[in-house]
C-alpha positions in Angstrom: 128.6 39.0 111.6 130.0 37.0 108.7 132.2 37.3 105.6 130.2 37.2 102.3 131.7 36.0 99.1 130.4 35.6 95.6 132.4 33.4 93.2 131.9 33.5 89.4 128.3 34.6 90.1 126.0 34.9 87.1 122.3 35.6 86.8 120.3 35.3 83.6 116.7 36.1 82.8 116.2 34.4 79.5 118.6 36.2 77.1 119.1 39.1 79.5 122.2 39.0 81.8 121.9 40.8 85.1 125.2 39.6 86.6 128.1 38.0 84.7 130.9 36.0 86.3 131.0 38.4 89.2 133.5 38.1 92.1 133.0 40.0 95.3 134.2 39.5 98.9 132.9 41.5 101.8 134.9 41.0 105.0 133.4 40.2 108.4 132.2 43.5 109.9 132.8 45.5 106.7 130.4 48.0 105.1 130.6 47.8 101.3 128.7 50.3 99.2 127.5 49.2 95.8 127.0 51.8 93.1 126.4 51.8 89.4 124.1 53.1 86.7 120.5 51.9 86.5 120.5 48.3 85.4 124.0 47.6 86.6 122.8 44.8 88.9 122.8 46.3 92.4 119.3 45.1 93.5 119.8 41.7 91.8 123.1 41.2 93.7 121.4 41.8 97.1 118.4 39.7 96.3 120.7 36.8 95.3 122.6 37.0 98.6 119.4 37.2 100.5 118.1 34.1 98.7 115.1 35.8 97.1 116.5 34.8 93.8 118.7 31.9 92.7 122.0 32.1 90.8 122.2 30.8 87.3 125.9 29.9 87.8 128.5 30.3 90.6 128.5 30.2 94.4 127.6 32.3 97.4 129.3 31.9 100.7 128.2 33.5 104.0 130.7 32.8 106.8 132.0 29.3 106.3 128.8 28.0 104.6 128.0 27.8 101.0 124.4 29.0 100.8 123.9 29.0 97.0 121.0 26.6 97.1 119.8 27.4 100.6 116.3 29.0 100.9 116.1 32.6 102.2 114.9 31.8 105.7 118.0 29.8 106.4 120.6 32.3 105.3 120.3 34.7 108.3 120.2 37.8 106.2 118.3 41.0 106.9 117.1 43.0 103.9 115.8 46.6 103.9 114.5 48.3 100.7 113.0 51.7 99.9 109.7 50.3 100.9 109.9 49.8 104.7 107.5 46.8 104.6 106.4 47.0 108.2 103.6 44.9 109.5 100.6 47.3 109.6 98.8 45.6 112.5 101.8 45.8 114.8 103.1 48.8 116.8 106.5 50.3 116.5 107.7 48.3 119.5 106.3 45.0 118.0 107.7 45.7 114.6 111.2 46.3 116.0 111.0 43.1 118.1 109.6 40.9 115.3 112.8 39.5 114.1 114.0 38.8 117.6 110.8 36.9 118.4 111.1 34.8 115.2 114.5 33.7 116.4 113.2 32.6 119.8 114.2 35.5 122.0 112.0 35.6 125.1 109.2 38.2 124.5 110.1 40.3 127.5 113.7 40.6 126.4 112.7 41.2 122.8 110.4 44.1 123.7 112.9 45.6 126.1 115.6 45.6 123.3 113.0 47.0 120.9 112.3 49.9 123.3 116.0 50.7 123.6 116.3 50.7 119.8 113.3 53.0 119.5 115.0 55.5 121.8 118.2 55.3 119.6 116.0 56.0 116.6 114.4 59.0 118.1 111.1 57.1 118.4 110.9 56.5 122.1 107.6 58.3 122.3 106.1 56.3 119.4 106.3 52.8 120.8 102.6 52.1 120.6 102.1 53.8 117.3 101.0 51.9 114.2 103.0 52.3 110.9 100.2 54.2 109.1 100.6 57.0 111.8 104.3 57.4 111.1 106.0 59.6 108.4 107.9 57.9 105.6 111.3 58.7 107.3 110.0 57.3 110.6 108.8 54.1 109.0 112.2 53.7 107.4 113.9 54.2 110.7 111.8 51.4 112.2 112.8 49.1 109.3 116.5 49.9 109.8 116.2 49.3 113.5 114.4 46.0 113.0 117.2 44.8 110.7 120.0 45.9 113.0 118.3 44.4 116.1 118.2 41.0 114.4 122.0 40.9 114.4 121.9 38.8 111.2 125.0 37.4 109.6 124.7 40.1 106.9 122.5 43.2 106.6 121.5 44.1 103.0 120.3 47.7 102.4 118.8 48.3 98.9 118.6 52.0 98.4 116.7 52.4 101.7 116.3 56.1 101.5 115.4 56.4 97.8 111.8 57.2 98.5 112.5 59.9 101.0 112.8 63.6 100.2 116.4 64.8 99.6 116.2 67.0 102.7 115.5 63.9 104.9 118.4 61.7 103.6 121.4 63.3 105.4 119.7 62.7 108.7 119.0 59.1 107.9 122.6 58.5 106.8 123.8 59.9 110.1 121.4 57.7 112.0 122.7 54.6 110.1 126.2 55.5 110.9 125.3 55.8 114.6 123.5 52.4 114.5 126.4 50.7 113.0 128.8 52.2 115.5 126.6 50.8 118.3 126.1 47.5 116.6 128.9 46.7 114.2 128.0 44.2 111.4 128.6 43.1 107.9 126.6 45.4 105.5 126.1 45.7 101.8 124.6 49.1 100.9 123.2 49.4 97.3 123.1 53.2 97.0 120.6 55.2 95.0 123.1 58.1 95.1 126.8 57.5 94.9 127.4 60.2 97.5 125.7 58.0 100.1 128.0 55.1 99.5 131.1 57.3 99.5 130.1 58.8 102.8 129.2 55.6 104.6 131.3 52.7 103.2 134.6 51.2 104.1 134.9 50.2 100.5 132.8 50.9 97.4 132.1 48.4 94.6 131.3 50.0 91.2 129.1 47.7 89.1 128.9 47.9 85.4 126.9 45.5 83.2 126.8 42.9 86.0 130.6 43.0 86.8 132.7 44.8 89.4 134.6 47.5 87.6 136.5 48.4 90.7 136.3 48.0 94.5 138.3 50.2 96.7 138.0 52.7 99.7 136.1 55.8 98.7 139.1 58.1 98.5 141.0 55.7 96.4 138.1 55.4 93.9 138.0 59.2 93.7 141.8 59.8 93.4 142.9 56.6 91.5 140.0 55.3 89.3 141.1 52.1 87.6 139.3 52.8 84.4 137.4 55.5 82.5 134.1 54.1 83.6 134.8 54.6 87.3 136.4 58.0 86.6 133.2 59.2 84.9 130.8 57.8 87.5 132.5 58.7 90.8 132.4 62.3 91.8 130.0 65.2 91.6 130.4 67.2 89.4 131.7 64.5 87.0 135.3 64.3 85.8 136.1 66.0 82.5 137.1 63.5 79.9 138.7 64.6 76.6 140.4 62.9 73.7 144.1 63.8 73.5 147.4 62.7 72.0 150.8 62.4 73.8 153.3 64.6 72.0 157.0 64.8 72.7 159.1 67.9 73.1 162.7 68.5 74.1 161.7 69.1 77.7 159.2 66.2 78.0 155.7 65.2 77.1 152.5 67.2 76.7 148.9 66.4 75.9 147.6 67.9 72.7 143.8 68.4 72.8 141.4 68.6 69.9 141.4 72.4 69.8 145.3 72.4 69.5 145.9 73.3 73.1 148.9 71.6 74.7 149.2 70.8 78.4 152.7 69.8 79.7 152.8 66.7 81.9 154.8 66.7 85.2 158.3 65.3 84.8 157.7 62.0 86.7 154.5 61.3 84.6 156.2 62.2 81.4 159.1 59.8 82.1 156.8 57.0 82.9 154.8 57.5 79.7 157.7 58.2 77.4 157.3 54.8 75.6 153.7 55.9 74.7 154.8 59.0 72.8 152.3 59.8 70.0 149.7 57.5 71.4 146.0 58.5 71.6 144.7 58.8 75.2 141.7 59.9 77.1 142.6 62.9 79.4 140.6 63.2 82.6 140.7 66.0 85.1 138.1 67.0 87.7 136.5 70.4 87.6 138.0 71.3 91.0 141.5 70.9 89.5 140.7 73.4 86.8 140.2 77.0 87.8 140.0 80.5 86.4 142.8 83.1 86.5 145.7 80.7 85.9 148.8 81.9 84.0 151.1 78.8 84.2 152.2 76.5 81.4 149.2 74.2 81.7 146.4 76.6 80.6 143.4 76.5 78.4 141.4 79.2 76.6 137.8 78.5 77.3 134.5 80.2 76.3 132.0 79.2 79.0 128.3 78.9 78.0 126.9 78.8 81.5 127.7 79.7 85.1 125.9 77.6 87.7 126.3 76.0 91.1 126.7 72.3 91.9 127.8 70.6 95.1 128.5 74.0 96.6 130.8 75.1 93.8 130.4 77.8 91.2 131.1 76.1 87.8 131.8 77.4 84.4 130.4 75.0 81.8 131.0 74.8 78.1 132.7 72.5 75.5 136.2 71.8 74.4 136.0 70.4 70.9 132.8 68.3 71.0 133.1 67.3 74.6 131.5 69.0 77.7 133.9 70.7 80.1 133.5 72.3 83.5 135.8 74.3 85.7 135.6 75.9 89.1 134.9 79.7 88.9 136.9 81.7 91.3 135.1 83.9 93.9 136.1 87.0 91.9 135.0 85.5 88.6 132.3 87.8 87.2 132.5 86.8 83.5 129.3 86.2 81.7 128.7 83.1 79.6 130.6 83.1 76.2 133.2 85.6 77.4 136.6 83.8 76.9 138.7 83.2 80.0 141.9 81.3 80.8 141.9 78.2 82.9 144.8 76.7 84.8 145.0 72.9 85.0 146.7 71.2 87.9 148.3 68.5 85.8 149.6 66.7 88.9 145.9 65.7 89.3 145.5 64.6 85.7 144.3 61.1 84.8 145.1 59.3 81.5 143.3 56.3 80.1 143.7 53.9 77.2 140.9 54.9 74.8 140.6 51.3 73.6 140.4 49.4 76.9 139.4 52.2 79.2 142.1 51.2 81.7 144.1 53.8 83.6 147.7 54.4 82.2 
């Protein structure tokens, strides 16, 4: 295991910038998930750490060594991608033992460790099997086991389950958790789906245009996004984001939406934001904090256009002004689309952002 740090890391391909002045530190023994939209720089980041590509500017440190200019074979990194990349001529046992043998582990000991790992992977009866005779999920398990057996300074996982059917991914995630518990190590996990990183990681780094927009434990990212970008990316279904204005009343502050609705802010939040009275803001609230049947002060009239299910929740979907909006439909909600209903907003869970900078207020 080793600490990994990138300092002012930049990577350019001609006029295209993949990473720009990126700072990231992964502590010894930590699992950091990396998420972001396509093109955010997740794969490039892992390949740079592994030494498969070279930085344009900046430094990479693994443990107490600067490895910026060190070739891949000397960095002691294990990389697993969506393509298992097993050696087709070798058996499961031999593929698992391959990294150990390269590092000089005696053959008998390496094969014994490989057999033990195969049992942990649920492949104890496939030791003599060649990769072409395995399913896609079995091949990926072998690739994961091989990487973990190496006990490299850092293990880099680049969307390792992206090529698998959705039904197979939860089992692979559970297996990875078990492997890590048995063999703790420093891992970076570039996730194809943000839910994977949120379920696995000690901390999650959100990349945007080659920079870290925020890095924090999963619950903190979800409950306290640092900016509107993270707020919109983290969570399924996505957070509702609406333009609004802070308006003052004798009893405090409220948010006035484009349709004229006003949502009073809790007293503590109103006191903190009092200097920003009359300012334009971006109002964010997650669908699970908006529900049907409310009759409190913070309510909205809403004409849903669709009723569907996402992440196990029944959602009413429509628009407020020109922005999409979703709310949780109660179990007794039998309204059809376009029949107006009243929504209650839990304003203690509201998020406010500066529309200029995107930063949380």
